[in-house]
Structure formats: C-alpha cells, structure tokens
LOMITI-721614 format. One record per residue (C-alpha): x, y negated, z; residue in three letters. Coordinates in steps of 0.05 Angstrom, whole numbers, plus 5000, padded with zeros to 4 digits. Layout:
// LOMITI-721614
XYZALA...
This chain:
// LOMITI-721614
193049311628MET186648931616SER180749131659VAL173449081639SER166849361661VAL162349671610ALA154949511601GLY149349651554ARG150149331486SER145148821461ARG144948431396PRO149247811392SER146447131407ARG144046721348GLY140746051337GLY133545911358PRO128846371319LEU134346571271GLU131246901211ALA132147651200ASP133647931131ASN129048461100PRO134049021110GLU134448901184PHE126848821190LYS125649491157THR130749831203PHE127949491265ALA120849681250VAL123150401238GLY126450421306ILE120250131340VAL115750651307VAL120551221323LEU120751001396THR113150991400ALA112651681370ILE117851981417LEU114651651477LEU107951961459VAL111252641448ALA115052591514ALA108652391550GLY105253011524LEU111153471541ALA112453211611PHE106453151656THR110052951720ARG106552341750SER110051741781THR106851261830PRO105250601797GLY108650191852LEU115050581845ALA114850511770LEU113749761776LEU119549701825ALA124250061777TRP122049601720VAL123648991763VAL130449271783LEU132349401710VAL129948701691ALA134048361746VAL140348761730ALA140048611655GLY137047921650VAL143747571642ILE148347961594PRO155747811586VAL158347591519GLY163548001481SER166547481436GLY162747421371ARG159848111375GLY153648381411PRO152648221484ARG153248731540LEU147748781593ALA149349031663MET143149461670ASP146650111649LEU147450421718PRO140250271738VAL137450551672LEU141851171678LEU139351261749ALA132251241722ALA134251741669ALA137052211722PHE131152121769THR125152151722PHE122852531661ASP124452251591PRO117551931584PHE117851561650THR125151361641ALA123651111570GLY117650721594LEU121750391649ILE127050201597ALA121949941548LEU118449501599ALA124549301640GLY129549121586SER128148381591VAL132347921548ASP132647201572ILE132646981499ARG125547251492GLU123246741544LEU127246191510ARG124346381442ARG131346451413GLU130047121378ILE124347371335THR119047851360ILE121648391314ILE128648341343ARG125948331415ALA121848961402LEU127749291368TRP132349131427ASN127349421477ARG126150031433SER133450211422GLN134550161497THR128650621510ALA131351111458LEU138151141490SER135351241560VAL130651781535MET136552131502ALA140352101568ALA134352351608SER132952921560LEU140253141562THR140353121638PHE133753491645VAL135854031595ALA142754171624LEU142554041699GLY139353771761ASP140953181806LEU142853601867HIS147154131834GLN154053891854TRP159353921826PRO155854061760GLN151753411766THR157452931747PRO159153351686LEU151953371662VAL151552621677ALA157652511633LEU154152871576LEU147852461587ALA152051821588LEU155252041522THR148352141491ALA146051461517ASP152251101491GLY151951431422LEU144651241411VAL145550531439ASN151850341403TYR150150661336LEU143150341333VAL145549661357VAL151849691314GLY148149891250TYR142549391262GLY147448831276THR151449031214SER145148971172LEU143148311202ARG150047981197THR152448341133ALA158848531171ALA162149211164PRO159649731213LEU166549901241LEU168149171253ARG161449081289THR162749691332LEU169749451351SER166748791374SER162049141423MET167249191478ARG171348741523ILE178648871536GLY182649471512SER178950081486LEU181850541540ARG179850081597ALA173049971567PHE171550721561VAL174250851631LEU169750321662ASN163850541620TYR164651241649VAL165250961719CYS158750571709PHE155551211686GLY157551581749PHE154850991789LEU148151161759GLY148651851792VAL149951531860LEU144051061852ILE139551651834ALA142052041895GLU140851431939ALA133751381912TYR132552121926ALA135052051997ALA132651352018PHE127751121966GLY127950421936LEU132050161996ILE137650621975GLY137250351904VAL137749631928LEU143849811971GLY147150141911SER146549521868LEU152349181903ALA157549521857PRO153349301797VAL153748581820VAL161248641831LEU162048971763GLY158148421729SER162647901761GLN168848271739ALA165948341670PHE164347591668LEU171447401689HIS174347881637ARG169947571584SER172346881603ARG179547121603LEU178747411534ASP176046741509ARG181946371541VAL186846871509GLU183646761441LEU184046001451SER191346041471LEU192846491411ALA189346001364ALA193245421395THR199745801389SER198245961317ASP196645231302ALA203145001335LEU207045521295ARG203945261230ARG205744541251VAL212944751264ASP213245101197GLU210444471163ARG215444021198ILE221244491179ALA218844491107GLU218243731106GLU225343681133ARG227944151079ARG224443721026ASP227443091057GLU234443381056ARG233443580984SER231242870965ARG237242581002ILE241943060968ALA239042880900GLU239642140915ALA246842230937LEU248342620875HIS245042140827ASP247141480858GLU252941510908VAL256842110882LEU257241820811GLN260141170837ASP265041550881LEU267141970822TYR268441360780ASN272641050836VAL276541700842THR278041710767ILE280340990768ARG284641110829ALA288041690793LYS289241250732VAL292340710776LEU296641220810ARG299241480743GLN300540760720ASP304240630784LEU308541240777LEU310141100704SER311740360717GLY306140110672ARG302039820731LEU306339190734LEU305739100658GLU298239180662LEU
C-alpha cells in the first residue's frame, strides 16, 4: 500500500509570470473580494483580541511550514502548513485565524516572481477562506478542551477546510488550465486515495495536538509539536519522488513494449516478403524441376527414355 502525507493544496507551478486567462482572473478577483468581506464580517462578529507578538509568531510559523510545497505530479502542489493552520483555527476566532492564514501563506514563487499578483492574492485568499471555515465550524460545534468530543468536532472542521480548499483550488486551476474539474481534483493528491485521505485526517488531528500544546505551554509547545510536521513533509517528499520514479518506469516499460511490438511486426513483414520471394522465384523453378522429373520417370518406365 502506498503511503503519503496530506497537505494544503496550492496551484501548480507554471513558468515565470505565466499569463492568466480572463475566466481565471474573474474567479480569482471574486475570491479575493469574498475573503475581504468575510474577514470584515468576522472582525465585527468576534471581538476577542490577540497579542500582536503572538499573532506575528503564528504568521511566521505558518510561513516556515508552508514555504516549500511538495509537488503532486502535474497537478497543484501541496503545502505542509495544514496542521499549523488548523491549530490556529482551533485556537483563535475565525477573524484571527483567517488573518494568520492570509498573512502567513507565503509562496516561494511570489518571491521569485514566478506567479502573477492576482494568482498570489487568490492563493492567500483561498487559504484564508478554508481556515475561516474550519475555525467557524470548530467554534460553533465545540471547544478545544471538551474531550473526547474535540477530535470529532476537529474532524468536521477539517472536512470544512478541505472542501473549501480543494474546491476553490480545483475550480480555479481548471479554469486556468482548461482541464476538466474532476481530472484536476484527482491530481491534487499523492499516492492512493485511501492512503491520502487517511494521512490527511491524521494531519488534521495533529492540528488539535498543536493547539493543545499552545494552550498548555505557549509558543514553545507549538515549536515542539512541529517535529511531526517535518517528518511528514519528508515522507511526503519521498513519496512524491517515488511517484515520479514509478511514472518514469511505467513510461520506459511502455516504450519498450512498443519497441517489441514494432520489432515483431517488422519480423512478420520480413517473413511475408521472404515467403513471397520463395513463392515467386524458387518455388516456380522447383515446380518445373518436379514436372520434368515426373516426365523423365514416365519415359523411363515406358522405355522411351533411351529412344529420346
């Protein structure tokens, strides 16, 4: 069974400043505007204040965890900041969690100027939307310290986060690449679907543990909880490389099979040409020799051979 570790989906890598089509631009601007409106609404609805230093520390942690996403073949890339963002969603109100996601979702391609400003804003906005959905679900249905209900509520929050993230990224990528939506969604995973979902859920529960560590020990507890994230990212990276090797081996095997089929076909053609040549040249002469031998035999038996 293949094993993979799930992460947050991000758009696939393109060329430097790859142009965006009008359909994607319209969709991306709509997501950015929607995120801004929901952030303002959440800020008005939730008045809980967060120290600026703690907020900055969470932004830095999210940026460090997600700065180097892992590729998923030709599809969107998967960032490893999911547990940290979920921990923020379980710890803070939707406004604060969305603000952390918006500011901390750093994409290294932004610094390299490999993506447009619209796509960078869209990527940050869809991440903030998914985190706000998870936080709102968690705040509405449970509390961090209500065990054993907390993991169940966290699972529902993870589901809300994943639905928003994958649908927005999948639809946006489908518009940008003109690929079918189902094909785009199927490319947003590494390994088998069962293993991917299982590890996605495990990463979601890891967010609960990080949130509990923050509640008990502060930022030191969060730093200590990041070790599984690092291990998961390494496992994810190795799985991604293994998938690429498997695809390369499959392509090589397919090429060798086509070569074998071509050689076999050429051999069949060569045998047909040899058979035609034998039939047209050698067999006619052999047939003539056979007829003359029969005539000579008849002449020998009838006694006419000596006369001839």
